[in-house]
C-alpha positions as CSV (number, residue, x, y, z in Angstrom):
1,M,40.3,-9.6,-15.5
2,P,40.5,-11.6,-12.3
3,A,44.0,-12.2,-10.9
4,G,45.3,-15.7,-11.8
5,I,43.3,-16.2,-15.0
6,A,45.0,-15.4,-18.3
7,R,43.1,-13.8,-21.1
8,D,43.5,-17.0,-23.3
9,G,42.2,-19.1,-20.3
10,V,39.1,-17.0,-20.1
11,A,38.4,-17.3,-23.8
12,S,39.0,-21.1,-23.6
13,L,36.6,-21.4,-20.6
14,A,34.0,-19.4,-22.5
15,R,34.2,-21.7,-25.5
16,Q,34.1,-24.8,-23.4
17,T,31.1,-23.6,-21.4
18,Q,29.2,-22.7,-24.6
19,D,30.1,-26.1,-26.2
20,L,28.9,-27.9,-23.1
21,L,25.6,-26.0,-23.0
22,A,25.0,-26.5,-26.7
23,S,25.4,-30.2,-26.2
24,L,22.7,-30.2,-23.6
25,A,19.9,-28.2,-25.2
26,S,19.0,-27.6,-28.8
27,D,17.7,-24.3,-30.3
28,S,14.1,-25.6,-30.2
29,E,13.8,-26.8,-26.6
30,P,13.8,-25.3,-23.1
31,G,17.3,-24.3,-22.1
32,F,19.4,-22.4,-19.6
33,A,22.2,-20.0,-19.1
34,V,25.4,-20.3,-17.1
35,G,27.7,-17.7,-15.7
36,V,31.2,-18.5,-14.3
37,Y,32.7,-16.1,-11.8
38,S,36.2,-15.7,-10.5
39,A,37.0,-13.2,-7.7
40,G,33.5,-11.8,-8.0
41,E,33.9,-11.0,-11.7
42,L,32.0,-12.7,-14.5
43,V,34.6,-14.4,-16.7
44,A,32.5,-16.6,-18.9
45,A,28.8,-16.7,-19.9
46,A,27.0,-19.1,-22.1
47,A,23.4,-19.9,-23.0
48,A,21.5,-22.6,-25.0
49,G,17.9,-23.4,-25.8
50,C,14.7,-21.4,-25.8
51,A,13.1,-19.2,-23.1
52,I,9.8,-19.7,-24.9
53,P,10.1,-22.7,-27.2
54,E,6.6,-22.3,-28.7
55,H,7.6,-18.9,-30.0
56,G,11.3,-19.6,-30.7
57,V,12.6,-17.0,-28.2
58,P,16.2,-17.9,-27.5
59,I,17.9,-17.8,-24.2
60,T,20.8,-15.4,-24.0
61,E,23.2,-14.5,-21.2
62,H,20.9,-11.6,-20.5
63,T,17.7,-13.7,-20.1
64,V,16.0,-13.1,-16.7
65,F,15.0,-16.4,-15.0
66,E,12.4,-16.8,-12.3
67,I,14.6,-18.9,-10.0
68,A,11.7,-19.9,-7.6
69,S,12.5,-23.2,-5.8
70,A,16.0,-23.5,-7.2
71,S,17.1,-20.9,-4.6
72,K,16.0,-23.1,-1.7
73,H,19.0,-25.4,-2.0
74,V,21.5,-22.6,-2.2
75,T,20.0,-20.8,0.7
76,A,19.8,-23.9,2.9
77,A,23.4,-24.7,2.2
78,C,24.4,-21.1,3.0
79,L,22.6,-21.2,6.3
80,L,24.2,-24.5,7.3
81,L,27.6,-23.1,6.5
82,L,26.9,-20.0,8.6
83,A,25.7,-22.3,11.4
84,S,28.8,-24.4,11.1
85,D,30.9,-21.2,11.4
86,G,29.0,-20.2,14.5
87,K,27.5,-17.1,12.9
88,I,23.8,-18.0,13.3
89,D,21.9,-20.2,15.6
90,L,19.5,-22.5,13.8
91,D,17.3,-22.6,17.0
92,A,17.0,-18.8,17.5
93,D,13.7,-17.0,16.9
94,I,13.6,-15.5,13.4
95,R,12.0,-12.4,14.9
96,G,15.5,-11.5,15.9
97,W,16.2,-10.9,12.2
98,L,12.7,-9.8,11.3
99,P,11.5,-7.7,14.3
100,E,8.5,-6.5,12.2
101,L,7.2,-10.1,12.1
102,A,3.8,-10.2,13.8
103,L,3.8,-14.0,14.7
104,R,2.6,-14.9,18.1
105,H,4.9,-17.9,18.3
106,P,8.7,-18.2,17.9
107,V,9.8,-19.9,14.7
108,T,13.4,-21.0,14.1
109,P,15.5,-21.2,11.0
110,R,15.7,-25.0,11.6
111,Q,11.9,-25.2,11.4
112,C,11.9,-23.1,8.3
113,L,14.5,-25.3,6.7
114,T,12.6,-28.5,7.6
115,H,9.1,-27.2,6.7
116,T,7.9,-27.6,10.3
117,G,7.6,-23.9,11.3
118,G,3.8,-23.7,10.6
119,L,4.4,-20.7,8.2
120,R,2.1,-20.0,5.3
121,D,3.4,-20.1,1.8
122,Y,3.5,-16.7,0.1
123,L,1.2,-18.1,-2.6
124,A,-1.4,-18.9,0.0
125,L,-0.9,-15.5,1.6
126,C,-1.5,-13.8,-1.8
127,D,-4.7,-15.9,-2.3
128,V,-6.0,-15.0,1.2
129,A,-5.2,-11.3,0.7
130,G,-6.6,-11.2,-2.8
131,V,-3.3,-10.0,-4.2
132,P,-2.3,-11.3,-7.6
133,V,1.0,-13.2,-7.5
134,A,2.0,-12.0,-10.9
135,G,4.0,-8.8,-10.5
136,I,4.1,-8.8,-6.7
137,D,7.0,-6.7,-5.5
138,E,9.4,-7.2,-2.6
139,A,7.7,-4.6,-0.4
140,R,4.2,-6.1,-0.8
141,A,5.5,-9.7,-0.3
142,M,7.2,-8.6,2.9
143,N,4.1,-6.9,4.1
144,L,2.1,-10.1,3.6
145,I,4.8,-12.3,5.2
146,T,5.4,-10.1,8.3
147,G,1.7,-9.5,8.8
148,Q,1.1,-13.1,9.7
149,R,0.0,-13.5,13.3
150,D,-1.0,-17.1,13.5
151,L,0.6,-20.3,12.2
152,D,-0.9,-22.4,9.4
153,F,-0.2,-25.7,11.3
154,P,1.3,-26.6,14.6
155,L,5.0,-26.0,15.2
156,G,7.1,-29.1,14.7
157,S,4.5,-30.9,12.6
158,A,4.8,-31.7,8.9
159,S,3.7,-29.2,6.4
160,R,0.2,-29.6,4.9
161,T,1.2,-27.6,1.9
162,R,3.9,-28.1,-0.8
163,T,6.2,-25.3,0.1
164,P,5.3,-23.4,3.3
165,A,8.7,-22.0,3.9
166,T,9.5,-20.7,0.4
167,C,9.0,-17.1,1.3
168,W,11.0,-17.4,4.5
169,R,14.1,-19.0,3.0
170,Q,14.1,-16.6,0.1
171,R,13.0,-13.4,1.8
172,W,14.5,-13.8,5.3
173,C,17.4,-16.3,4.9
174,G,18.5,-15.3,1.4
175,G,17.1,-11.9,1.7
176,S,17.4,-9.0,-0.7
177,P,20.5,-6.9,-0.4
178,E,18.6,-3.8,0.8
179,R,17.2,-5.8,3.8
180,A,20.5,-7.3,4.8
181,S,21.9,-5.8,8.0
182,P,25.3,-6.6,9.5
183,G,23.9,-9.4,11.6
184,S,21.5,-11.0,9.1
185,P,21.9,-14.3,7.4
186,A,21.8,-12.5,4.0
187,S,24.9,-10.4,4.8
188,G,26.6,-13.4,6.3
189,C,26.1,-15.4,3.2
190,S,27.5,-12.6,1.1
191,A,30.5,-12.3,3.3
192,R,31.1,-16.1,3.4
193,S,31.0,-16.3,-0.4
194,A,33.3,-13.4,-1.0
């Protein structure tokens, strides 16, 4: 139990969280799950609604969600906090963090965050490479991403596609723990949130 939270406080928080979620989604509609953490420990979890409404599959605290675009906001906020702390330079070349990146042109975190880096979306990369998106793993995604040599559109111009920087924010900026090195944004985000 995290320091500073009494056992009855945790039980009350869990009940309040479940009551709140139940008021927002019925058992027959799409829903969500919430986890509340204190000092890095899960202290309350609640879920409401259906994962697959047409089949009546309920959401539980163990349901795995495809977070997709929801992670962009968190990653962007994390990068801005790290930049504010002086730990990353938003105008540095991302190849400093991804040396295996084959791009011929420097691209910056600022360009990734503003969709002006000319980078191809991972969905487009999968399509070009003939790789099915369903079931793609981290290693294959990184091979597709780092194998890019040319930009999809000129640096600094507006994106022609819906989400060209999705893979970069999630794979480079957010990063997976196994790719995080002491100087990467992923490790800095983890340290900042600890």
